[in-house]
C-alpha positions as CSV (number, residue, x, y, z in Angstrom):
1,M,-0.1,-0.1,0.1
2,K,1.4,3.7,-0.7
3,P,1.5,6.3,1.7
4,R,-1.5,8.0,0.2
5,E,-3.8,4.9,0.6
6,L,-2.6,4.4,4.1
7,A,-3.3,8.3,5.0
8,K,-7.0,7.7,3.6
9,Y,-7.3,4.9,6.1
10,G,-6.3,7.3,8.8
11,I,-2.5,6.3,9.5
12,P,-0.9,9.5,10.1
13,R,2.5,10.2,8.2
14,G,5.8,10.1,9.8
15,V,6.8,7.5,12.3
16,T,3.6,5.8,12.4
17,M,3.2,5.8,8.5
18,K,6.6,3.9,8.5
19,L,5.3,1.4,11.2
20,A,2.8,0.7,8.8
21,Q,4.8,0.2,5.8
22,K,7.1,-2.0,7.7
23,A,4.2,-3.9,9.1
24,L,2.5,-4.5,5.7
25,A,5.7,-5.3,3.9
26,L,6.5,-8.2,6.6
27,A,2.7,-9.3,6.5
28,A,3.0,-9.4,2.5
29,S,6.3,-11.6,2.6
30,E,4.4,-14.0,4.9
31,G,1.6,-14.3,2.1
32,V,-1.2,-12.0,3.4
33,S,-3.3,-11.0,0.4
34,R,-3.9,-7.4,-0.4
35,D,-7.4,-7.4,0.6
36,D,-6.5,-8.9,3.8
37,L,-4.0,-6.0,4.3
38,R,-6.8,-3.5,3.7
39,S,-9.1,-4.9,6.2
40,R,-6.2,-5.4,8.8
41,I,-5.3,-1.7,8.4
42,A,-9.1,-0.6,8.6
43,A,-9.7,-2.6,11.7
44,I,-6.3,-1.3,13.3
45,T,-7.5,2.4,12.6
46,S,-11.0,1.7,13.8
47,D,-10.0,0.2,17.2
48,P,-5.9,0.2,17.6
49,S,-6.1,-1.0,21.1
50,A,-7.6,-4.4,20.1
51,H,-4.7,-5.2,18.0
52,V,-1.6,-4.3,20.2
53,N,-0.8,-7.9,20.6
54,D,-0.7,-8.7,17.2
55,P,2.7,-10.2,16.2
56,I,2.8,-8.1,12.8
57,F,0.5,-5.1,13.5
58,G,1.2,-4.7,17.1
59,E,3.6,-1.9,17.2
60,L,1.6,-0.2,14.7
61,A,-1.6,-0.8,16.7
62,A,0.2,0.4,20.0
63,A,1.5,3.6,18.0
64,M,-2.0,4.5,17.1
65,V,-3.6,4.2,20.6
66,P,-4.5,7.6,21.6
67,G,-1.8,9.2,24.1
68,N,0.8,6.7,22.6
69,E,1.7,8.7,19.3
70,P,5.3,8.2,18.6
71,A,6.9,12.0,18.1
72,D,9.2,12.3,14.9
73,T,12.5,12.7,16.3
74,F,15.6,14.0,14.5
75,I,18.6,11.9,14.7
76,A,21.6,13.9,13.4
77,R,24.7,11.9,11.6
78,P,27.6,10.8,13.7
79,S,29.6,13.2,11.8
80,P,28.5,16.0,9.5
81,A,28.6,15.2,5.7
82,P,31.3,16.8,3.9
83,W,31.0,20.6,2.5
84,K,32.8,23.0,0.8
85,Q,32.7,26.9,0.8
86,W,33.5,29.0,-1.9
87,G,33.7,32.8,-2.0
88,T,34.6,35.1,0.8
89,D,32.1,37.6,2.9
90,L,29.6,34.7,3.0
91,E,26.7,35.7,5.7
92,P,27.3,33.8,8.9
93,Q,23.5,32.3,8.8
94,S,24.3,31.2,5.4
95,V,27.4,29.4,6.6
96,Q,25.5,28.0,9.7
97,Q,22.6,26.9,7.6
98,M,25.1,24.7,5.6
99,A,26.5,23.2,8.7
100,N,23.1,22.5,9.7
101,A,22.2,20.9,6.5
102,A,25.3,18.7,6.6
103,E,24.1,17.2,10.0
104,L,20.8,15.7,8.5
105,P,20.6,11.9,8.0
106,I,19.9,12.4,4.1
107,A,23.1,14.6,3.5
108,V,25.9,13.1,1.6
109,A,27.7,16.4,0.3
110,G,27.2,20.0,0.2
111,A,28.2,23.4,-1.5
112,L,28.3,27.0,-0.5
113,M,28.6,29.5,-2.9
114,P,27.7,33.2,-3.1
């Protein structure tokens, strides 16, 4: 199921969406049909507390219980991605923004130019 379809079922974007995708992939690898996947997602969104002990969807159901919603957390890289700076007299805020961007988990490399 794509994120758009999961959102239509009531799965919030972010960490909970990733939990849903992970659970769906596991269920599909175990041979659960698409129709069964859709009905299980619908059942979880309607009453998540009834599914917290499910071996495949339990983590998702627990995250969907009101008050248990996981917070999206930012995890910085262990070391910043490499980046280079060209030019002189660059604004300090621009340099700091580049340094911050290099800390993002998806950063590979960067370049700062006037």
